[in-house]
C-alpha positions in Angstrom: 83.9 124.5 88.4 87.0 126.5 87.6 90.4 125.3 88.6 93.7 127.2 88.9 96.1 125.9 86.3 99.3 124.1 87.3 102.3 126.3 87.6 104.4 124.0 85.3 103.9 123.7 81.5 100.6 122.0 80.8 100.7 118.3 79.9 97.1 117.3 80.5 94.2 119.7 80.1 90.5 119.0 80.7 87.8 121.6 80.2 84.1 121.2 80.9 84.6 117.4 80.5 81.6 115.2 80.7 81.1 111.5 80.1 77.7 109.7 80.0 77.5 106.0 79.4 74.4 104.7 77.6 73.0 101.6 79.2 69.9 99.4 78.9 68.6 101.1 82.1 69.2 104.6 80.8 72.1 107.1 80.8 74.7 107.0 83.5 76.6 110.2 84.2 80.2 109.2 85.1 81.9 112.6 84.8 80.4 116.1 85.0 82.1 119.4 84.3 85.6 118.3 85.1 88.2 121.1 84.7 91.8 120.3 85.4 95.3 121.2 84.2 98.3 119.0 85.1 101.8 120.5 84.6 105.0 118.7 83.5 106.6 116.7 86.3 103.7 116.9 88.7 102.5 114.0 90.8 98.7 114.3 90.9 96.5 111.9 92.9 92.8 111.3 92.4 90.8 110.3 95.4 87.1 109.7 96.0 84.5 107.0 96.8 84.1 103.9 94.6 82.3 104.8 91.4 83.2 108.5 91.5 84.9 108.5 88.1 88.6 108.5 89.2 89.5 105.5 86.9 87.2 106.7 84.2 89.0 110.1 84.0 92.3 108.3 83.9 91.0 106.1 81.1 89.9 109.2 79.2 93.4 110.6 79.4 94.7 107.3 78.0 92.2 107.3 75.2 90.4 104.2 76.6 87.1 106.1 77.1 85.7 108.9 75.0 84.2 111.9 76.7 80.7 113.0 75.5 81.3 116.7 76.0 84.1 119.1 76.7 87.8 119.0 75.6 90.8 116.9 76.7 94.3 117.2 75.5 97.5 115.3 76.3 100.7 117.0 75.3 98.5 119.3 73.2 97.1 116.4 71.3 93.9 114.4 71.5 94.2 111.3 73.8 94.0 109.0 70.8 96.9 110.9 69.1 98.8 110.9 72.3 98.4 107.1 72.6 99.7 106.6 69.1 102.6 108.9 70.0 103.4 106.6 73.0 103.0 109.6 75.3 102.1 107.5 78.4 102.6 104.2 80.2 99.7 102.7 82.1 99.8 100.7 85.3 96.6 98.8 86.1 95.2 97.7 89.5 96.4 94.1 88.9 100.0 93.6 87.6 98.6 91.8 84.5 101.8 89.8 83.8 101.6 86.9 81.4 102.5 83.8 83.4 104.2 82.0 80.5 106.6 84.9 80.0 109.5 85.7 82.2 109.7 89.1 84.0 112.1 90.2 81.2 109.8 88.9 78.6 106.8 90.7 80.1 108.7 94.0 80.1 109.9 93.4 76.5 106.4 92.8 75.2 105.5 96.4 74.4 108.9 97.0 73.0 108.5 94.0 70.7 105.1 95.3 69.5 106.6 98.8 68.9 109.5 97.3 66.8 112.5 98.2 69.0 115.7 96.3 68.0 116.8 93.3 70.2 119.8 95.3 71.5 117.6 98.3 72.4 115.1 95.9 74.1 117.8 94.4 76.2 119.2 97.8 77.2 115.8 99.1 78.2 114.8 96.0 80.1 118.1 96.2 82.1 117.6 99.9 82.8 114.0 99.7 84.1 114.7 96.6 86.2 117.5 98.7 87.8 115.0 101.5 88.3 112.5 99.4 90.2 115.1 97.4 92.1 114.5 94.1 90.3 117.9 93.5 88.8 118.6 89.8 88.7 114.9 88.8 88.3 114.7 89.0 84.5 114.6 85.2 84.1 112.1 84.6 86.9 108.4 84.0 86.2 105.6 86.0 87.8 104.5 83.2 90.0 108.0 83.2 91.5 107.7 86.8 92.7 105.7 88.4 95.6 102.7 90.6 94.8 104.7 93.7 95.5 107.5 92.6 93.1 105.0 91.8 90.4 103.6 95.3 90.7 107.2 96.7 90.4 107.6 94.6 87.3 104.3 96.1 85.9 105.7 99.6 86.6 108.9 98.6 84.8 106.9 97.5 81.8 105.1 100.8 81.7 108.5 102.7 81.9 110.2 100.6 79.3 109.5 102.8 76.3 110.3 105.9 78.3 107.0 107.8 78.0 106.9 111.2 79.8 103.5 110.4 81.5 102.8 107.5 83.8 99.1 106.8 84.6 98.6 104.5 87.6 95.2 103.1 88.6 95.4 102.1 92.2 98.4 99.9 91.7 99.0 99.1 95.4 95.5 98.7 96.6 95.6 94.9 97.0 98.9 94.9 98.9 99.4 94.8 102.7 100.3 98.0 104.5 104.0 97.2 105.0 104.6 96.4 101.3 102.5 99.4 100.3 104.6 101.7 102.4 107.8 100.4 100.8 106.4 100.8 97.3 105.2 104.3 98.1 108.8 105.2 99.1 110.2 103.5 96.0 107.7 105.3 93.7 108.7 108.7 95.1 112.3 107.8 94.5 111.5 106.7 90.9 109.5 109.9 90.3 112.5 112.0 91.6 114.9 110.1 89.3 112.8 110.2 86.1 110.8 113.5 86.4 107.8 111.8 84.9 104.3 113.4 85.1 102.2 111.0 87.2 98.5 110.6 87.5 97.7 108.3 90.4 94.3 106.8 91.4 93.9 105.8 95.1 91.3 105.2 97.8 93.9 105.9 100.5 94.0 109.3 102.1 97.5 108.8 103.6 98.8 107.4 100.3 97.4 110.4 98.3 98.9 112.9 100.8 102.3 111.2 101.0 102.9 110.9 97.3 101.4 113.9 95.7 102.2 117.5 94.7 98.5 118.0 94.2 95.5 116.0 95.4 92.2 116.0 93.3 89.2 115.2 95.5 86.2 113.8 93.6 82.5 113.5 94.6 80.2 110.4 94.2 78.8 109.9 90.8 78.5 111.9 88.7 82.2 112.5 89.3 83.0 116.1 89.9 86.0 117.8 91.4 85.2 119.1 94.9 88.7 120.3 95.9 92.2 120.5 94.6 94.9 120.6 97.2 98.4 121.9 96.6 100.8 120.0 98.9 103.3 122.1 100.9 105.3 119.0 101.8 108.9 118.9 100.6 109.8 116.6 97.6 111.9 114.3 99.8 109.4 112.6 102.2 110.5 110.0 104.7 107.6 107.8 105.9 107.6 109.5 109.3 106.5 112.8 107.7 103.0 111.3 108.1 103.2 112.1 111.8 103.8 115.9 111.2 101.2 118.5 111.7 101.5 119.6 108.1 100.7 116.1 106.8 97.8 115.6 109.3 96.3 119.0 108.2 96.3 118.0 104.5 94.8 114.6 105.3 92.0 116.4 107.3 91.3 118.7 104.3 91.1 115.7 102.0 88.7 114.0 104.4 86.6 117.1 104.6 86.5 117.3 100.8 85.3 113.7 100.6 82.6 114.4 103.2 81.5 117.6 101.4 81.1 115.6 98.2 78.8 113.1 99.9 76.7 116.0 101.4 76.3 117.6 98.0 75.2 114.3 96.6 
């Protein structure tokens, strides 16, 4: 399936990408013929049914899974080389904070591993806590924070070493709708301030439409791209933009793409 390239400079490029897992019950095709280019500064969401390969593709970008065919580059490098070059930060579905470390200590952890000086660590922790609106919580422990605040701390940790790419695997899926709405707004603000390239996995159509410059719709396994939707929405998006005809039209197209994927399957 051919895909129009992003208008910005390419940061992530997949061509004829396939991934087959070998299991005791036989081969499992997770991704098939995935072609996609993501440009610098884009916010690209991946949406599709459970098991369609959204997270698997994100993990391939991060070098956590190895494709069995095709090519994949990140900043012109292999995903493994990009990981060693600290090209991306990764936010998982669960916050994954160590309960015995303070919020500041959790954010400092990758910086400690990478060998940043104590002064640089302190400056970076302060900066990212400000970015995610958690100033003053550096000495708190994860159990003292709400679920939404823990996820913001997880995002801060991924931002601490200032990678240009942020990969997010359904980070708000377990949160209630009110908290999710607020974090969606905050994430858009963070993206506007930092100009990161963001890859975002979600099961929520409204979330995908609200956040993204482009929406990648995927089919049931084996994961294929059934549609790529360029958003005409402005970069500044109040929550009530979800009531506009433009927003509803995009959501309808996403829903139709998901339905088409099921019919093809």
